[in-house]
C-alpha distance (Angstrom), angle and dihedral (degrees) to the residues before:
residue distance angle dihedral
X1 . . .
X2 3.79 . .
X3 3.80 121.9 .
X4 3.77 119.4 -109.6
X5 3.85 111.6 -121.7
X6 3.78 114.2 -116.7
X7 3.80 122.9 -120.5
X8 3.82 90.0 -117.5
X9 3.81 90.6 56.3
X10 3.79 90.7 50.9
X11 3.80 90.1 50.3
X12 3.78 91.2 49.7
X13 3.78 91.2 52.1
X14 3.79 90.7 48.0
X15 3.81 91.8 51.2
X16 3.79 91.2 47.3
X17 3.79 91.6 50.4
X18 3.80 90.1 49.4
X19 3.81 92.0 50.3
X20 3.81 92.1 49.0
X21 3.81 90.8 48.8
X22 3.81 91.6 48.6
X23 3.80 91.4 49.7
X24 3.78 90.3 48.5
X25 3.80 91.2 52.1
X26 3.80 91.5 46.5
X27 3.79 93.9 47.5
X28 3.77 90.7 43.7
X29 3.79 90.1 52.1
X30 3.81 91.3 48.4
X31 3.82 89.9 49.2
X32 3.77 91.0 51.2
X33 3.82 90.9 49.4
X34 3.78 94.6 47.2
X35 3.80 100.3 36.3
X36 3.77 125.3 49.8
X37 3.78 117.5 167.3
X38 3.81 109.0 -51.6
X39 3.83 95.8 -9.7
X40 3.81 127.5 90.4
X41 3.79 119.6 -169.8
X42 3.78 140.7 50.0
X43 3.80 101.4 -17.6
X44 3.80 113.7 -176.5
X45 3.78 97.9 177.4
X46 3.79 140.7 1.6
X47 3.77 129.3 -170.4
X48 3.78 142.5 161.1
X49 3.81 98.6 -113.9
X50 3.83 110.2 74.2
X51 3.79 94.2 169.3
X52 3.81 91.1 59.6
X53 3.81 98.0 50.2
X54 3.81 112.7 98.0
X55 3.78 128.5 179.7
X56 3.80 127.4 -141.7
X57 3.80 138.8 178.3
X58 3.81 126.3 -76.3
X59 3.81 94.0 30.1
X60 3.83 97.0 -59.5
X61 3.80 122.2 137.4
X62 3.81 137.0 169.6
X63 3.80 129.0 -141.1
X64 3.78 143.1 154.5
X65 3.78 131.9 -128.6
X66 3.79 137.4 165.4
X67 3.81 90.3 -71.5
X68 3.81 97.9 53.3
X69 3.82 141.6 -84.5
X70 3.79 120.2 -43.5
X71 3.79 144.2 -171.1
X72 3.80 113.2 -150.5
X73 3.81 137.7 -179.4
X74 3.79 109.3 -133.4
X75 3.85 98.9 -155.1
X76 3.82 95.5 50.2
X77 3.81 106.0 20.9
X78 3.82 91.2 -125.8
X79 3.81 108.3 157.1
X80 3.79 139.9 -178.7
X81 3.79 135.2 173.0
X82 3.77 137.2 64.2
X83 3.81 93.2 164.7
X84 3.79 124.1 93.2
X85 3.83 113.2 -85.6
X86 3.84 96.7 -169.4
X87 3.76 121.3 -133.1
X88 3.78 123.6 -10.3
X89 3.82 105.4 -37.3
X90 3.79 125.2 -144.6
X91 3.82 108.7 -126.7
X92 3.79 127.8 -146.8
X93 3.80 128.2 -146.0
X94 3.82 90.7 -96.4
X95 3.81 95.2 49.3
X96 3.80 100.0 -98.2
X97 3.81 113.5 149.2
X98 3.81 119.2 -140.9
X99 3.79 116.8 -168.3
X100 3.79 139.9 154.4
X101 3.78 131.7 -128.5
X102 3.79 114.3 -173.3
X103 3.83 106.7 -52.0
X104 3.82 93.9 -17.4
X105 3.82 132.2 94.8
X106 3.82 116.6 -142.6
X107 3.82 121.3 -158.2
X108 3.80 110.3 -170.2
X109 3.79 129.7 -179.9
X110 3.78 138.0 153.5
X111 3.81 91.0 -83.6
X112 3.80 94.9 54.3
X113 3.80 148.8 -75.6
X114 3.80 131.7 -64.0
X115 3.81 120.2 -168.2
X116 3.80 122.7 -160.3
X117 3.79 108.5 -162.6
X118 3.78 125.9 -143.8
X119 3.80 88.8 -114.1
X120 3.82 88.8 60.8
X121 3.81 89.5 57.6
X122 3.80 89.2 51.0
X123 3.82 94.4 48.9
X124 3.82 90.9 50.8
X125 3.80 89.3 51.0
X126 3.80 90.9 52.9
X127 3.82 102.0 -151.9
X128 3.82 105.3 131.4
X129 3.82 92.6 -168.0
X130 3.81 92.3 66.5
X131 3.79 133.4 75.5
X132 3.84 131.1 -153.6
X133 3.77 119.7 -90.9
X134 3.79 126.7 -122.7
X135 3.79 96.1 -107.2
X136 3.79 144.3 25.9
X137 3.82 131.1 -161.7
X138 3.80 133.9 -157.3
X139 3.81 112.2 -120.6
X140 3.82 102.5 162.0
X141 3.77 143.2 19.8
X142 3.80 129.6 -163.4
X143 3.78 128.2 172.4
X144 3.81 88.5 -92.9
X145 3.80 108.0 29.5
X146 3.76 145.5 34.9
X147 3.82 110.0 -142.1
X148 3.79 111.8 -145.5
X149 3.79 130.5 -179.9
X150 3.79 124.7 -145.0
X151 3.79 137.6 169.3
X152 3.80 113.1 -116.6
X153 3.80 116.1 -168.4
X154 3.83 141.6 160.1
X155 3.81 91.7 -107.9
X156 3.81 97.3 42.8
X157 3.82 125.9 -153.7
X158 3.81 89.4 83.9
X159 3.80 123.6 163.0
X160 3.79 125.0 -139.1
X161 3.78 114.1 -107.7
X162 3.80 93.0 26.8
X163 3.80 127.0 113.2
X164 3.81 101.5 -113.9
X165 3.85 121.3 -177.4
X166 3.80 108.4 -114.1
X167 3.80 91.5 -2.7
X168 3.78 125.1 135.3
X169 3.77 137.3 178.8
X170 3.79 117.5 -104.7
X171 3.80 124.9 -171.6
X172 3.81 115.2 -150.7
X173 3.79 130.2 -164.7
X174 3.82 110.0 -137.7
X175 3.81 114.3 -167.8
X176 3.80 111.2 -123.8
X177 3.79 91.5 -148.9
X178 3.79 99.7 60.4
X179 3.83 109.2 -5.4
X180 3.80 94.3 -109.3
X181 3.83 115.9 151.1
X182 3.81 101.9 -122.8
X183 3.79 99.5 177.4
X184 3.79 143.5 5.1
X185 3.81 127.2 -152.2
X186 3.80 119.8 -163.1
X187 3.80 108.2 -151.6
X188 3.84 90.9 -167.3
X189 3.80 91.3 -139.6
X190 3.79 130.0 115.1
X191 3.77 123.9 -93.7
X192 3.82 93.3 -109.5
X193 3.83 90.9 65.8
X194 3.79 117.0 111.2
X195 3.79 93.0 -131.2
X196 3.81 101.6 170.2
X197 3.77 140.7 -17.6
X198 3.78 119.5 -98.6
X199 3.76 116.5 -92.4
X200 3.83 108.8 -84.8
X201 3.79 115.8 -126.1
X202 3.79 114.4 -119.5
X203 3.80 94.9 34.6
X204 3.82 116.5 121.7
X205 3.78 120.9 -129.1
X206 3.80 118.0 -72.1
X207 3.78 130.6 -174.1
X208 3.80 97.4 -133.4
X209 3.79 136.1 50.2
X210 3.81 125.5 -167.4
X211 3.81 118.6 -123.2
X212 3.80 126.8 -169.1
X213 3.83 104.9 -163.6
X214 3.82 90.4 164.6
X215 3.80 131.3 30.5
X216 3.81 93.5 -109.3
X217 3.81 99.2 33.1
X218 3.80 130.7 83.1
X219 3.81 124.5 -176.0
X220 3.80 133.5 -171.2
X221 3.81 110.9 -138.8
X222 3.82 117.8 -156.5
X223 3.82 105.9 -134.4
X224 3.80 93.8 -159.4
X225 3.82 95.8 55.4
X226 3.81 106.2 17.8
X227 3.81 90.0 -126.6
X228 3.80 126.3 129.8
X229 3.80 105.0 -109.7
X230 3.82 96.0 -170.8
X231 3.80 139.8 -0.9
X232 3.81 125.2 -156.6
X233 3.80 118.9 -163.0
X234 3.80 119.9 -155.8
X235 3.79 87.0 25.1
X236 3.81 114.0 120.1
X237 3.80 121.7 -172.9
X238 3.82 109.5 -59.6
X239 3.81 96.5 35.2
X240 3.83 94.2 90.7
X241 3.80 131.5 51.5
X242 3.78 122.8 -173.4
X243 3.81 122.3 -155.8
X244 3.79 115.8 177.9
X245 3.84 102.7 -53.8
X246 3.82 95.9 -18.0
X247 3.79 125.0 96.6
X248 3.81 117.8 -160.8
X249 3.82 111.2 -159.7
X250 3.80 130.6 -176.4
X251 3.80 120.2 -153.4
X252 3.79 112.6 174.4
X253 3.81 108.1 -50.5
X254 3.80 94.5 -18.8
X255 3.80 127.8 89.4
X256 3.79 119.8 -166.3
X257 3.80 132.3 -174.6
X258 3.82 119.0 -144.9
X259 3.79 132.7 -174.4
X260 3.81 109.4 -122.7
X261 3.81 89.3 -155.2
X262 3.80 100.6 51.5
X263 3.80 102.2 17.0
X264 3.81 90.0 -130.3
X265 3.79 122.3 139.6
X266 3.81 110.0 -113.6
X267 3.82 102.5 -178.0
X268 3.80 142.3 -6.6
X269 3.80 136.9 -166.3
X270 3.80 137.0 167.8
X271 3.79 139.5 -168.8
X272 3.81 135.9 160.3
X273 3.80 109.8 -77.9
X274 3.80 94.4 5.1
X275 3.80 114.8 -174.9
X276 3.77 133.3 179.7
X277 3.77 112.6 -120.2
X278 3.80 110.3 -106.7
X279 3.78 116.2 -113.6
X280 3.78 101.1 -163.6
X281 3.77 122.5 -115.0
X282 3.80 96.4 -32.0
X283 3.80 92.8 113.8
X284 3.81 97.0 -112.1
X285 3.80 92.1 -56.1
X286 3.79 119.9 138.6
X287 3.80 122.7 -176.2
X288 3.79 124.1 -134.7
X289 3.82 88.1 -99.1
X290 3.82 91.2 61.1
X291 3.80 128.7 79.4
X292 3.83 125.2 -140.1
X293 3.81 108.5 -121.7
X294 3.80 129.2 -163.8
X295 3.81 117.2 -157.2
X296 3.80 112.5 -138.1
X297 3.81 106.7 175.7
X298 3.81 108.0 -84.7
X299 3.79 93.6 -3.4
X300 3.80 137.4 53.4
X301 3.80 138.6 -142.3
X302 3.81 116.1 -139.4
X303 3.80 121.8 -160.2
X304 3.79 111.2 -124.2
X305 3.78 134.6 170.7
X306 3.82 91.9 -83.5
X307 3.79 100.2 38.8
X308 3.78 134.0 -78.9
X309 3.82 123.3 -15.7
X310 3.83 119.4 -156.3
X311 3.82 118.5 -135.1
X312 3.80 115.5 -169.0
X313 3.80 96.7 -143.4
X314 3.81 129.0 91.9
X315 3.79 123.8 -102.2
X316 3.79 121.0 -114.4
X317 3.79 108.2 -77.7
X318 3.79 133.7 -156.8
X319 3.81 94.6 -71.6
X320 3.82 87.4 59.0
X321 3.82 90.9 -156.4
X322 3.78 130.4 122.9
X323 3.80 106.6 -134.7
X324 3.80 120.3 -142.5
X325 3.79 110.3 -86.7
X326 3.80 93.1 14.1
X327 3.80 138.1 98.9
X328 3.79 135.0 -145.4
X329 3.80 134.5 -176.2
X330 3.80 120.0 -123.4
X331 3.78 117.8 175.6
X332 3.85 103.4 -38.8
X333 3.81 95.3 -28.4
X334 3.78 129.6 100.3
X335 3.80 104.5 -149.5
X336 3.83 117.8 -162.2
X337 3.80 127.9 -175.7
X338 3.80 129.6 -146.8
X339 3.78 109.1 171.2
X340 3.78 108.1 -54.4
X341 3.80 93.2 -18.9
X342 3.78 123.6 96.3
X343 3.80 121.7 -163.5
X344 3.80 118.6 -153.5
X345 3.78 119.2 -153.3
X346 3.79 124.4 -177.9
X347 3.80 96.2 -128.5
X348 3.78 93.5 -172.2
X349 3.80 93.1 64.6
X350 3.83 98.6 20.8
X351 3.81 96.6 -118.9
X352 3.81 130.7 132.3
X353 3.80 115.2 -122.9
X354 3.80 98.3 -170.4
X355 3.79 145.3 -93.5
X356 3.80 130.4 -77.1
X357 3.80 134.5 -176.6
X358 3.81 112.3 -111.0
X359 3.83 113.1 156.0
X360 3.78 121.4 -126.1
X361 3.78 114.7 -90.5
X362 3.79 94.9 48.5
X363 3.81 116.1 123.0
X364 3.80 130.5 -150.5
X365 3.80 112.4 -110.9
X366 3.79 99.3 -130.4
X367 3.81 98.2 179.5
X368 3.80 95.7 65.5
X369 3.79 122.7 102.9
X370 3.80 108.4 -85.7
X371 3.77 114.8 -116.2
X372 3.76 142.5 86.1
X373 3.81 98.0 -14.3
X374 3.78 132.6 61.8
X375 3.80 114.5 -162.1
X376 3.79 117.1 -149.4
X377 3.80 114.8 -169.1
X378 3.80 137.8 -178.9
X379 3.80 120.3 -159.2
X380 3.80 113.0 -132.0
X381 3.80 114.1 -107.7
X382 3.80 96.1 -122.4
X383 3.78 108.7 128.0
X384 3.80 93.0 172.5
X385 3.78 96.4 43.6
X386 3.80 119.4 125.4
X387 3.81 91.4 -141.1
X388 3.81 131.8 36.2
X389 3.79 114.7 -113.8
X390 3.81 135.0 -169.2
X391 3.77 143.6 -178.3
X392 3.80 124.5 -141.7
X393 3.79 143.5 -150.8
X394 3.82 110.4 -170.0
X395 3.82 116.5 -164.1
X396 3.81 130.9 -160.6
X397 3.80 104.8 -135.9
X398 3.81 92.8 -156.1
X399 3.80 93.5 61.6
X400 3.84 105.5 13.2
X401 3.82 86.3 -125.2
X402 3.78 125.9 139.9
X403 3.79 111.7 -107.2
X404 3.81 92.8 -174.6
X405 3.79 143.1 -9.7
X406 3.79 126.0 -166.5
X407 3.77 142.8 -166.0
X408 3.81 123.1 -108.6
X409 3.79 99.0 -90.9
X410 3.80 104.5 76.8
X411 3.79 125.6 113.9
X412 3.82 116.2 -99.7
X413 3.79 117.4 -94.5
X414 3.78 134.2 34.1
X415 3.80 125.2 -135.2
X416 3.81 105.6 -132.5
X417 3.79 135.7 -169.0
X418 3.79 119.9 -148.5
X419 3.81 93.5 -122.0
X420 3.79 101.1 57.5
X421 3.82 115.6 -71.1
X422 3.80 134.1 107.8
X423 3.80 139.3 -176.1
X424 3.81 118.2 -140.2
X425 3.78 125.4 -172.7
X426 3.76 141.1 -165.5
X427 3.78 128.9 -161.0
X428 3.79 124.8 -178.3
X429 3.77 116.2 -168.1
X430 3.75 121.2 -131.4
X431 3.77 113.3 -89.3
X432 3.77 132.2 -173.3
X433 3.79 93.0 -95.5
X434 3.83 100.5 34.2
X435 3.80 140.8 38.3
X436 3.82 123.3 -116.8
X437 3.78 114.7 -84.0
X438 3.80 136.2 -165.8
X439 3.79 136.9 -179.1
X440 3.81 139.4 171.1
X441 3.79 134.8 -158.5
X442 3.78 133.6 -162.8
X443 3.80 111.2 -150.1
X444 3.77 130.0 174.5
X445 3.76 153.9 126.0
X446 3.77 123.2 -51.4
X447 3.82 98.5 -117.1
X448 3.78 134.0 25.4
X449 3.80 112.2 -127.5
X450 3.78 109.2 170.5
X451 3.82 122.1 -176.0
X452 3.79 112.9 -94.5
């Protein structure tokens, strides 16, 4: 004869079932928040239009969906928009979007839109024999001004990068507050000159931008005044790096650091074959989160508060990998591998940050903006693939924690901000049995904590 279950036993089972269900819901919710498609980690946003997602400083990003185009703050969820932003806007630390449309500059924010027309740039320049060009590009951003370059010429309708008779490049300072053109700088070079790189997304505002009006000349333009703060002769692109108000300049085997405010030399170092560490296509601009690095053979010199600090380990080389049992220096971090574990050490202050699992075969993405994140990537081994693919491990250098990991199907390259956010994308080409497909993710740290 079987025993009859007691009412208390039934209640206990019911409670247990409820607890298990609640845990399942909670864990399922956590999984949905931390995993979206092929990305694990802290995902703030995902969408199906990778080309339209743009990152900015201070946790801001822009994207489009079926309802319009938006600017959103990842840490708080604050959002504005709905109207068309045009192109890929440059974002400021307060979420203002600066974009260009033909010869006009558009400054959009939650409170409204201000348009600075190409004719306004011409009036500020003051040469009545010239006409506005057909396009304008953003090359710099300070807390007060957007610096834009245009081609002014007698015939007008000129395009940047084209050889235009009588045309010359003019840099204009457009006030972010009201769109007024506060200054105009005539570079006195033709419109075909590659004067400066476009402003990199994810970089915070800086007072100076580097211009290269001639092959062997680099200038630092003050974006608040429109004046040239410093000129370096025999200094082609790549010989000068600007970080906030500091200019780091290499001449031969000597590297010097100069204040762009006072003109005083702040530090100096030299070594045989000295080279400034490349910082990708950011036009020689380094944010406060980045550290100027001088390559000296198998060692490096890092710029600290009291001058240069020597670290007796090699810089990351072309392979961009950290071999097992070896160490390399990237930015201010000494990165050492033991098996699948990487240890990060802040070499500038001599303090360990922590360890993180990044499998062998992953490379350091050296072209990203230097700052809070280090992107490790591994190209997919698909020699016959129609499209290149990669997987990523993105590491927070303040905690040595993984911000995001991905599968092997993402598009190469991540767009990174200096303060801890990144945009990843995936594109699948149309095949016989499936349509084309695309997706984008914004991942990042929980809180923005920029250097003061």
